[in-house]
C-alpha positions, 0 to 999 in steps of 0.5 A, spaced: 389 670 864 391 675 869 394 668 874 399 666 868 402 673 868 404 676 875 408 671 877 413 671 872 414 678 873 419 676 878 421 670 876 424 673 870 427 679 874 430 674 879 434 671 875 437 676 872 439 679 880 442 671 880 446 672 875 450 678 877 449 677 884 454 671 883 458 675 879 459 680 883 461 675 889 466 673 885 463 666 883 467 662 876 463 662 870 461 655 872 458 656 878 454 662 874 452 657 869 450 652 873 444 657 876 441 656 869 442 649 869 439 648 876 433 652 873 432 646 867 432 641 872 427 644 876 423 644 871 425 637 869 423 635 876 418 639 878 413 639 872 411 632 872 409 632 880 405 638 879 402 635 873 400 629 877 397 633 883 393 638 879 390 631 876 388 629 884 388 636 887 384 642 888 387 647 883 386 653 887 390 651 892 396 647 889 396 654 885 396 659 892 402 654 894 406 657 888 405 663 889 407 663 896 412 658 895 415 662 890 414 668 893 418 666 900 424 663 896 425 669 892 425 673 899 430 668 901 435 671 896 434 678 900 439 675 904 444 675 900 447 668 901 453 664 899 454 661 891 451 654 894 446 656 898 443 661 892 444 655 887 440 652 892 435 656 892 434 658 885 433 650 885 427 650 890 424 656 887 425 653 879 421 646 882 415 650 885 414 655 879 415 650 874 408 647 876 404 653 874 405 652 866 402 645 867 396 646 872 394 652 868 394 649 861 390 643 864 385 647 867 384 651 861 385 644 856 380 641 861 374 647 860 375 647 852 375 642 846 378 642 839 375 647 836 378 653 841 383 648 844 389 652 841 386 659 842 385 659 849 392 656 850 394 661 847 392 666 852 396 662 857 402 661 853 402 670 852 401 671 858 407 668 860 411 671 855 409 678 857 411 677 864 418 675 862 418 681 858 416 685 863 420 682 869 426 683 865 425 690 862 423 693 869 429 689 873 435 694 870 432 699 873 430 697 879 437 694 880 440 701 880 435 703 885 435 699 889 440 694 890 440 687 890 437 686 897 432 691 895 431 689 888 429 681 891 424 684 896 421 687 890 421 680 886 417 677 892 412 681 894 410 683 886 405 677 887 403 678 895 398 684 893 395 680 888 395 673 891 388 673 894 385 678 888 388 672 883 386 666 887 378 669 886 379 669 880 379 662 880 372 657 881 374 651 885 374 644 882 373 638 885 377 633 887 379 629 882 379 621 883 381 618 877 388 615 877 388 612 870 394 614 866 395 613 859 397 607 857 404 605 854 401 603 848 396 609 848 403 614 848 406 609 842 399 610 838 399 618 839 406 619 838 407 622 845 412 619 846 415 621 839 413 628 841 416 628 847 423 625 845 423 630 839 422 637 845 428 634 848 433 634 842 429 641 841 431 644 847 438 641 848 439 645 841 436 651 843 438 651 849 445 648 848 446 654 842 443 660 846 447 659 852 454 661 849 451 665 844 452 672 848 460 670 849 460 668 841 457 676 840 462 678 845 468 675 840 464 679 834 465 685 837 458 686 839 456 692 844 452 690 850 447 694 849 446 691 842 445 684 845 441 686 849 436 689 843 437 682 840 435 678 846 428 682 847 427 680 840 425 673 843 420 675 848 417 680 844 415 675 837 413 670 842 407 674 846 404 675 838 406 670 836 403 665 841 396 670 840 397 668 832 399 660 832 393 659 837 388 661 832 392 657 826 392 651 830 385 650 831 385 651 823 389 648 820 391 642 825 397 641 830 401 638 827 402 642 822 403 648 827 409 644 832 413 642 825 413 648 822 416 650 831 421 645 830 423 647 823 424 654 824 429 653 831 433 648 826 434 654 821 434 659 827 440 655 830 444 654 823 443 662 823 447 663 828 453 659 825 453 662 819 452 670 822 457 675 822 453 681 822 448 684 827 443 683 822 443 675 821 444 675 829 437 679 829 433 675 824 436 668 828 432 672 835 427 673 831 425 666 829 426 662 835 421 667 838 416 665 833 418 658 832 417 657 840 410 659 840 408 654 834 411 649 838 409 650 844 401 652 842 401 645 837 404 641 842 400 642 848 393 643 844 395 635 841 396 633 848 389 635 850 386 633 843 389 626 844 389 624 853 383 624 857 381 629 861 383 626 868 390 625 864 392 632 862 395 635 868 401 628 868 401 629 860 402 636 860 407 636 865 410 630 862 411 636 856 415 641 861 420 635 864 422 634 857 424 641 856 427 641 862 431 635 861 433 638 854 434 644 857 439 641 863 443 636 857 443 642 852 448 647 855 453 641 857 454 639 851 454 645 847 460 647 852 464 641 851 464 641 843 466 649 844 472 645 848 473 642 841 471 645 836 469 652 833 464 656 835 460 655 828 461 648 828 458 647 836 453 652 833 451 647 827 451 640 831 445 645 836 442 645 829 443 638 827 439 636 835 433 640 833 433 638 826 433 631 829 427 633 834 423 635 827 424 628 824 422 624 830 416 628 832 414 628 823 414 620 824 412 618 830 405 624 830 399 622 828 396 627 823 391 633 825 388 633 818 384 627 820 384 627 828 377 625 829 378 619 830 382 620 836 378 626 839 372 620 838 376 616 842 377 620 847 370 623 848 368 616 849 374 615 854 371 621 858 364 619 857 365 612 861 370 616 866 364 621 868 359 614 868 363 610 873 364 617 877 356 618 878 354 611 879 359 610 884 356 617 888 349 613 886 351 607 890 
């Protein structure tokens, strides 16, 4: 879990530095907003590619490459390049660090079974939330004391002293020769295609609303300091909720958990539309902080339950890519809507997208009240793969 914590400190801090740096060099609001879209584009393209590699290559080498690559790219930001080059570095960094989630989740998922997969995955995601929270807290102090150049260098150097120690925590894993992927029929049978589509809709609604919620709060004359406190409610709730939902998913089943995440997301976005006070907006941020862990833990544990171990990397990578696709499209759609309708109407539309994601997932995924049929099938597939590899080795 240590490995899942350290890199996100520098990543979270560098996101803040990029936005403020672009503003201070006179970049337009469109350019600043593009930096966020490029992060999700990097997530979209990078997650599936790294997930594919996680099923075929040595995990230790992949994680080493991600640590080193992100540090190098963030270090290049310390040269304070033009806005165009800065956006390019933002995209490259996002595409590199996008692999960390699928790789570590696949590693953990393969080493667990359905009785404790949710709990184990919750440690990974909670560590990521703690890293983001820590980076967000430290970023402001570093920027005041070190300026942009020093802050970027610090964000690049944070993982390096711990890099070798972190890699030693991983045992060397054998290269996987299994090239079989789940068929289209398997995707339909287990509902993964519907789950990925639902994730896209939910992420479109969530990222679209969040991309303009601070502008909306400014229109309501909410002080900037209060905005920061409200925004911190999201990651603060995620750290605790991840651990709770990991255990709940193992006890009551995956589907109940991730459906609650979709539903709470829709409710939170509708609350933004109805909000006129700090209390309601704070409630909405709190619900988002609870909704994402439920959705994330329930979905990733479900994917681990219904897919063979040799495909965990690519299938978890596709899960992250679905989030990336929604993250790219959501802010664009929200910005278009605000030009033609009110903020309230835009928030209602975003909530409607999250509700559409709920319906899509509810009617396509398999009920986890009866998971044994799927677990048995996956178990038999894994047994057949193991026997085939042993026979090939003997032969």
